[in-house]
C-alpha positions, 0 to 999 in steps of 0.5 A, spaced: 256 251 386 250 246 387 245 245 391 248 240 395 255 243 396 251 250 398 247 245 404 254 242 406 257 249 407 251 252 410 251 246 415 258 246 416 260 253 416 255 258 417 250 254 421 255 253 427 257 260 426 250 263 427 249 258 433 255 261 436 253 268 435 246 267 438 248 263 444 253 269 445 247 274 445 243 269 449 248 269 454 248 276 454 241 277 454 240 272 460 245 276 464 242 283 463 235 280 465 238 277 472 241 284 473 235 287 471 231 283 476 236 284 481 235 292 480 227 291 480 227 287 487 231 292 490 227 298 487 221 294 490 224 293 497 225 300 497 218 302 495 216 297 500 220 301 505 218 307 503 211 305 504 212 303 511 215 309 513 209 313 509 204 309 513 208 310 520 209 318 518 201 318 517 200 315 523 205 319 527 202 326 524 195 323 526 197 322 533 200 329 534 194 332 531 190 329 536 195 331 542 195 338 539 188 338 539 187 336 547 193 340 549 189 346 545 183 344 549 187 344 556 190 351 554 183 354 553 181 351 560 187 353 564 187 360 561 179 361 562 180 358 569 186 363 570 182 369 568 177 367 572 181 367 578 185 373 576 178 377 576 176 374 583 183 376 586 181 383 583 174 383 586 177 381 593 183 386 592 177 392 591 173 389 597 179 389 601 181 396 599 174 399 600 174 395 607 181 398 609 179 405 606 172 404 610 176 402 616 181 408 616 175 413 615 172 410 621 178 410 625 179 417 623 172 419 625 173 416 632 180 419 633 177 426 632 171 424 637 176 422 642 180 428 641 174 432 642 173 428 648 166 426 647 167 419 647 172 419 653 166 423 657 161 418 655 165 412 656 169 414 662 164 419 666 169 419 672 173 423 668 168 429 666 171 436 667 
């Protein structure tokens, strides 16, 4: 084989075959690139969705924490007021009980005096015996 014959075979047989194989591989690679690009876009959208949800969750957690703090403060205030009112009511109950006992003792003493006739004679002199 001579150089001219080798060039002709290369140009007519080998080169078109090699070009065809390269073209087929290029088409396959282009399709793979399109699929990979679509997958990357899908992942990017998912990542953006998750990022937005994360931001929402963080904001929601901050709001819940603020409300929990406010509720805890109100609970402590209400508990303090309730305890103060309970103490006040207990004091009033004690004073009422003391007053009741004192009045009852006074009533007993007066009944004893009336039974002896001392007050009757003092207040009703016409009934003196």
